[in-house]
C-alpha positions as CSV (number, residue, x, y, z in Angstrom):
1,M,0.9,28.3,-1.6
2,I,3.8,25.9,-1.5
3,F,4.2,24.3,-4.9
4,F,4.0,20.7,-3.9
5,R,0.7,21.3,-2.1
6,K,-1.0,22.8,-5.2
7,P,-4.1,20.7,-5.6
8,F,-5.0,18.9,-8.8
9,K,-8.3,19.7,-10.7
10,Y,-10.8,17.3,-9.3
11,T,-11.6,14.4,-11.8
12,F,-12.9,10.9,-11.2
13,F,-12.2,8.2,-13.8
14,N,-12.1,5.1,-11.6
15,A,-8.4,4.7,-11.5
16,T,-9.0,2.0,-8.8
17,L,-10.7,-0.2,-11.4
18,L,-7.8,0.4,-13.7
19,I,-5.2,-0.6,-11.1
20,I,-7.3,-3.8,-10.4
21,I,-7.4,-4.8,-14.1
22,I,-3.7,-4.2,-14.5
23,N,-3.0,-6.3,-11.5
24,F,-5.2,-9.2,-12.8
25,L,-3.7,-9.0,-16.2
26,M,-0.2,-9.1,-14.7
27,Y,-1.2,-12.2,-12.7
28,L,-2.5,-13.9,-15.8
29,L,0.8,-13.1,-17.6
30,T,3.1,-14.4,-14.7
31,Y,0.7,-17.5,-14.2
32,S,1.4,-18.4,-17.9
33,M,5.1,-17.4,-17.8
34,P,6.2,-17.8,-14.2
35,Q,9.9,-16.8,-15.0
36,I,8.7,-13.2,-15.5
37,K,8.4,-12.9,-11.7
38,L,12.1,-13.0,-11.4
39,Y,12.3,-9.8,-13.4
40,L,9.4,-7.9,-12.1
41,S,9.4,-8.8,-8.4
42,L,11.7,-6.8,-6.1
43,N,14.9,-8.6,-5.4
44,P,18.1,-7.0,-3.9
45,A,20.4,-8.9,-6.3
46,G,18.3,-8.1,-9.3
47,F,18.2,-4.4,-8.5
48,W,21.8,-3.9,-7.5
49,Y,23.8,-6.5,-9.6
50,Y,21.6,-6.9,-12.7
51,K,20.4,-3.2,-12.8
52,M,16.7,-4.0,-12.8
53,Y,15.8,-0.5,-11.6
54,W,12.2,-0.8,-12.4
55,Q,11.6,-3.4,-9.8
56,P,10.5,-1.0,-6.9
57,F,7.6,0.0,-9.2
58,S,6.8,-3.3,-11.0
59,Y,6.8,-5.6,-7.7
60,M,3.4,-4.0,-6.6
61,F,1.7,-5.4,-9.7
62,I,2.9,-9.0,-9.2
63,H,1.3,-11.5,-6.9
64,G,2.3,-14.9,-5.7
65,N,-1.0,-16.9,-6.0
66,I,-4.7,-16.4,-6.4
67,S,-5.5,-15.9,-3.0
68,H,-2.8,-13.2,-2.6
69,I,-4.2,-11.1,-5.4
70,I,-7.9,-11.6,-4.5
71,F,-7.5,-10.5,-0.9
72,N,-5.3,-7.5,-2.1
73,M,-7.8,-6.4,-4.8
74,L,-10.8,-6.8,-2.4
75,A,-9.1,-4.5,-0.1
76,L,-8.6,-2.0,-3.0
77,V,-12.3,-2.2,-3.9
78,F,-13.4,-1.6,-0.2
79,F,-11.1,1.2,0.5
80,G,-9.7,2.4,-2.8
81,I,-12.9,3.5,-4.5
82,A,-14.3,5.6,-1.7
83,T,-10.9,7.4,-1.2
84,E,-10.5,8.0,-4.8
85,K,-13.9,9.7,-5.0
86,A,-12.9,11.8,-2.0
87,L,-9.5,12.9,-3.3
88,G,-10.0,12.7,-7.1
89,S,-8.4,10.2,-9.4
90,I,-5.2,12.0,-10.1
91,E,-4.4,12.6,-6.4
92,F,-5.3,9.1,-5.6
93,L,-3.1,7.7,-8.3
94,L,-0.1,9.8,-7.1
95,Y,-0.8,8.7,-3.5
96,Y,-1.0,4.9,-4.4
97,L,2.0,4.8,-6.8
98,L,4.3,7.0,-4.8
99,C,3.5,5.2,-1.5
100,G,3.9,1.8,-3.3
101,I,7.3,2.8,-4.7
102,L,8.6,4.3,-1.5
103,C,7.6,1.0,0.3
104,G,9.5,-0.8,-2.3
105,F,12.7,1.3,-1.7
106,I,12.4,1.0,2.1
107,S,12.1,-2.8,1.7
108,L,15.0,-2.9,-0.8
109,F,17.4,-1.2,1.6
110,A,16.2,-3.1,4.6
111,Y,16.7,-6.5,2.8
112,T,19.9,-5.4,1.3
113,F,21.6,-4.3,4.6
114,S,20.1,-7.4,6.4
115,G,21.6,-9.7,3.9
116,I,18.2,-11.3,3.2
117,N,17.6,-12.3,-0.5
118,V,13.9,-12.2,-1.2
119,L,11.4,-11.9,-4.0
120,L,9.1,-9.2,-2.8
121,M,5.8,-8.9,-4.6
122,G,2.3,-7.7,-4.0
123,A,0.3,-4.4,-3.7
124,S,0.1,-4.7,0.1
125,G,2.3,-1.7,0.9
126,A,0.4,0.6,-1.3
127,I,-2.9,-0.9,0.1
128,F,-1.9,-0.4,3.7
129,A,-1.4,3.3,2.7
130,V,-4.8,3.4,1.1
131,L,-6.3,1.9,4.5
132,L,-4.7,4.8,6.4
133,L,-6.1,7.3,3.8
134,Y,-9.5,5.7,4.2
135,A,-9.4,5.9,8.0
136,T,-8.3,9.6,7.7
137,A,-11.0,10.6,5.2
138,F,-13.7,8.6,6.9
139,P,-12.7,8.4,10.7
140,R,-16.2,7.6,11.9
141,T,-16.7,4.7,9.5
142,K,-17.0,1.2,11.1
143,I,-15.4,-1.7,9.3
144,F,-16.9,-5.1,10.0
145,I,-14.3,-7.8,10.8
146,W,-15.5,-11.1,9.4
147,G,-18.7,-9.2,8.7
148,I,-19.6,-9.4,12.3
149,I,-17.3,-7.2,14.5
150,P,-17.7,-3.4,13.9
151,V,-14.3,-1.7,14.4
152,P,-13.8,2.1,13.7
153,A,-11.5,2.6,10.8
154,P,-8.8,4.5,12.8
155,I,-8.8,1.7,15.5
156,L,-8.3,-0.9,12.7
157,V,-5.2,1.0,11.5
158,L,-3.8,1.0,15.0
159,I,-4.6,-2.7,15.5
160,Y,-2.9,-3.5,12.2
161,T,0.1,-1.4,13.2
162,I,0.6,-3.2,16.5
163,I,0.2,-6.6,14.7
164,E,2.7,-5.7,12.0
165,L,5.2,-4.3,14.5
166,K,5.0,-7.5,16.6
167,S,5.3,-9.6,13.5
168,Q,8.3,-7.7,12.2
169,I,10.1,-8.1,15.5
170,F,9.3,-11.7,16.3
171,S,8.8,-13.1,12.8
172,R,11.7,-11.7,10.9
173,Y,12.0,-14.7,8.5
174,S,8.2,-14.9,7.8
175,S,7.2,-15.1,4.1
176,V,4.9,-12.1,4.8
177,A,6.5,-8.7,4.2
178,H,5.6,-7.0,7.5
179,L,8.1,-4.3,6.9
180,T,6.5,-3.4,3.6
181,H,3.0,-3.2,5.3
182,L,4.4,-0.9,8.2
183,S,6.1,1.2,5.4
184,G,2.7,1.8,3.8
185,F,1.4,3.3,7.0
186,V,4.6,5.5,7.4
187,V,4.8,6.8,3.9
188,G,1.1,7.3,3.7
189,Y,1.2,9.4,6.9
190,L,4.1,11.4,5.6
191,Y,2.3,12.0,2.3
192,L,-0.7,13.4,4.1
193,V,1.3,15.6,6.2
194,I,3.8,16.9,3.6
195,R,1.6,17.0,0.5
196,M,-1.9,17.8,1.9
197,G,-1.1,19.3,5.3
198,I,-3.4,16.7,7.0
199,H,-2.3,15.0,10.3
200,P,-4.3,11.7,10.7
201,L,-3.7,11.4,14.5
202,K,-5.0,14.9,15.0
203,I,-8.1,14.2,12.9
204,W,-8.8,10.9,14.8
205,K,-8.3,12.7,18.2
206,D,-10.6,15.5,17.3
207,T,-13.2,13.1,15.8
208,Y,-13.6,11.1,19.0
209,R,-13.2,13.9,21.3
210,N,-16.4,15.4,20.2
C-alpha cells in the first residue's frame, strides 16, 4: 500500500461541531477587536512583507460579518457532519484543513501576481471542497434549493463550478472570492484521487448510468 493512502483508524468525535465552535469564537473575537482581522485574514502584503506565514491557515476561521459566518456554518452543518461520519473524523479534519490551506496558497499566489491587494477571509474554500466530498460520498442525494427545487448533489457541484468560473472571468474585482471557491473543488478533487484513489466524475457517471 502506498504510504499516503494508508487509512486512519475510524473514529468519530464530531470535528465538524468543533470547527463551527472555533469559527464562532473567532468571529466574536474579531467583532470585539476588529484590528485582529488584519493579522489573521490572508493578505499578500502581510504574508510576503510582514512574514505573517500563518495567514493561509488562519484566514479560513475569520469572517467578515454575521451573514457570512452563518451561511458558511450552515453549509458545514448540512454537508460536513454526514461526510465526517462517512470518512471518520481524522480523515475529515485532514481533508478540510488541507483543502482550506491549499485554497489559501492558490489565492495568495493569484492575488500576488495579479497585483490585487485583498483581505481574504472565510471558510468557503474548504466548504466547497466538503460539498464536492458530499456529492462524491452521496451521489444520489438530492439537495433542495430554497427548500423547493430538488437537485442531485453532483449536478449542484457542476452548477456551482459553472457559476464560479463565469463569475471569476467576468467579475474579477468582485468582493466574493470566486477563485478560492473554485480552488476548493480542484484541491478536493485532487485529494480524493491522490489520497483515496477515488475519482468523483467516474462515480457520478457510474451512478447515473445504472
